C-alpha positions as CSV (number, residue, x, y, z in Angstrom):
1,X,0.0,0.0,0.0
2,X,2.9,2.4,0.8
3,X,4.2,2.0,-2.7
4,X,0.9,3.1,-4.2
5,X,0.8,6.2,-2.0
6,X,4.4,7.1,-3.0
7,X,3.6,6.5,-6.7
8,X,0.5,8.7,-6.4
9,X,2.5,11.5,-4.7
10,X,5.2,11.4,-7.3
11,X,2.6,11.5,-10.1
12,X,1.0,14.6,-8.5
13,X,4.4,16.3,-8.2
14,X,5.2,15.6,-11.9
15,X,1.8,16.9,-12.9
16,X,2.3,20.1,-11.0
17,X,5.7,20.6,-12.6
18,X,4.2,19.9,-16.1
19,X,1.5,22.5,-15.6
20,X,4.0,25.0,-14.3
21,X,6.3,24.4,-17.3
22,X,3.4,24.6,-19.8
23,X,2.3,27.9,-18.3
24,X,5.8,29.3,-18.6
25,X,6.0,28.2,-22.3
26,X,2.6,29.6,-23.0
27,X,3.5,33.0,-21.5
28,X,6.6,33.2,-23.6
29,X,4.8,32.6,-26.9
30,X,5.3,35.4,-29.4
31,X,2.7,38.1,-29.7
32,X,0.4,37.1,-26.8
33,X,-1.5,40.4,-26.9
34,X,-4.9,39.0,-27.8
35,X,-7.2,41.6,-26.3
36,X,-7.3,45.4,-26.2
37,X,-9.0,45.7,-22.9
38,X,-6.4,48.0,-21.4
39,X,-6.7,50.4,-24.3
40,X,-10.5,50.4,-24.3
41,X,-10.7,51.0,-20.6
42,X,-8.4,54.0,-21.1
43,X,-10.5,55.3,-24.0
44,X,-13.6,55.0,-21.8
45,X,-11.9,56.6,-18.8
46,X,-12.7,53.5,-16.7
47,X,-10.4,51.6,-14.3
48,X,-9.7,48.0,-13.7
49,X,-11.3,48.3,-10.3
50,X,-14.5,49.7,-11.8
51,X,-14.7,46.8,-14.3
52,X,-14.0,44.3,-11.6
53,X,-16.9,45.6,-9.5
54,X,-19.2,45.6,-12.6
55,X,-18.4,41.9,-13.3
56,X,-18.1,40.7,-9.7
57,X,-14.5,39.5,-10.1
58,X,-11.2,40.4,-8.3
59,X,-9.3,43.4,-9.6
60,X,-6.3,41.1,-10.0
61,X,-8.3,39.1,-12.6
62,X,-9.0,42.2,-14.6
63,X,-5.4,43.1,-14.4
64,X,-4.4,39.8,-15.8
65,X,-6.8,40.3,-18.7
66,X,-5.4,43.9,-19.3
67,X,-1.8,42.6,-19.5
68,X,-2.8,39.6,-21.6
69,X,-1.5,37.1,-19.0
70,X,-4.8,35.3,-19.4
71,X,-8.0,35.9,-21.3
72,X,-11.6,36.3,-20.3
73,X,-14.1,33.7,-21.4
74,X,-16.4,34.5,-24.3
75,X,-19.3,35.1,-21.9
76,X,-17.2,37.5,-19.8
77,X,-16.1,39.3,-23.0
78,X,-19.7,39.9,-23.8
79,X,-20.4,41.3,-20.4
80,X,-17.3,43.5,-20.7
81,X,-18.5,44.9,-24.0
82,X,-21.9,45.6,-22.5
83,X,-20.4,47.4,-19.5
84,X,-18.1,49.5,-21.7
85,X,-20.7,50.0,-24.4
86,X,-18.5,48.8,-27.2
87,X,-18.6,45.9,-29.7
88,X,-16.9,42.7,-28.8
89,X,-14.7,43.2,-31.9
90,X,-13.4,46.4,-30.3
91,X,-12.0,44.4,-27.4
92,X,-10.1,41.9,-29.6
93,X,-6.8,42.8,-31.2
94,X,-6.9,42.7,-35.0
95,X,-3.7,40.7,-36.0
96,X,-3.9,42.2,-39.5
97,X,-3.3,45.7,-38.2
98,X,-0.3,44.8,-36.0
């Protein structure tokens, strides 16, 4: 039984390391700027904190979206566009223009 427990723990450690490594690789991909949320918030003279309150999420979550560390879900993107009174397309970076 102890061998199974040790194997399970080793497997969990490996899985955590893999997830950590894959996140590092993902964050170093070229041109990760997918959304224009930071720009649109500035244009609308709104803050990360304001948007976080409107959506019921942590300000740190909005910050991660603004810096393109991670991306909001499609449903959240729709809520953001409604709150900022813009089209969803205005929140997404057009790769052809960059």
